[in-house]
C-alpha positions in Angstrom: 98.3 101.9 93.1 94.7 101.4 92.8 92.4 100.6 95.9 90.7 97.2 96.5 87.4 98.9 95.7 88.4 100.2 92.3 89.7 96.7 91.3 86.8 94.9 92.7 84.4 97.2 90.8 86.2 96.6 87.5 86.3 92.7 88.0 82.7 92.6 89.4 81.5 94.1 86.1 83.1 91.4 84.2 81.4 88.8 86.6 78.1 90.5 85.8 78.6 90.5 82.2 79.4 86.8 82.0 83.1 87.3 80.9 84.5 85.6 83.9 83.0 83.3 86.7 84.9 84.9 89.6 88.2 86.3 90.8 90.6 86.7 93.9 93.3 89.3 94.3 96.0 90.0 96.8 94.6 93.3 97.6 93.4 93.7 101.1 95.6 90.9 102.3 98.0 91.7 105.2 101.0 90.3 103.6 100.2 91.9 100.1 103.0 92.7 97.7 103.1 96.0 96.0 102.2 94.3 92.7 98.6 93.3 91.9 98.1 89.6 91.6 94.7 88.4 90.2 93.5 84.8 89.8 90.5 84.5 87.5 88.1 81.6 87.3 87.0 81.5 83.7 83.4 80.8 82.5 82.9 77.1 81.4 83.7 78.0 77.6 86.0 80.9 78.5 89.0 81.4 76.1 91.8 81.9 78.7 94.0 84.0 76.4 91.3 86.4 75.6 90.3 86.6 79.3 93.9 87.1 80.2 94.3 90.0 77.9 91.1 91.6 78.8 91.7 91.5 82.4 95.4 92.9 81.8 93.7 95.7 79.7 91.2 96.5 82.3 93.5 96.6 85.2 96.8 98.0 83.8 95.4 101.6 84.1 94.6 101.0 87.6 97.9 99.4 88.7 101.4 99.7 87.1 102.3 96.0 87.8 99.7 93.3 87.2 100.1 89.7 87.4 97.0 87.6 86.0 96.4 83.8 86.4 93.3 82.3 84.6 92.4 79.0 86.4 95.5 76.9 87.3 97.8 78.2 84.6 101.2 79.9 85.2 101.0 83.6 86.1 101.3 86.2 83.2 102.8 89.8 84.0 101.7 92.9 82.4 
């Protein structure tokens, strides 16, 4: 299981590059599950399928079980 810092660094890079507008994870929460849950805020013209696939690709090496939600869509597990 990756630390919050590792996940934060990976996702902040995507914010800086303009791939996503923002994100929220369950890491660091007192009631966190063992699985990583990430909610992504897409950029205005972001392709949600492409963004979800990219996030899963970036985070899967950091954590075995990743669930990604883009905006208000249903969660997708990797």
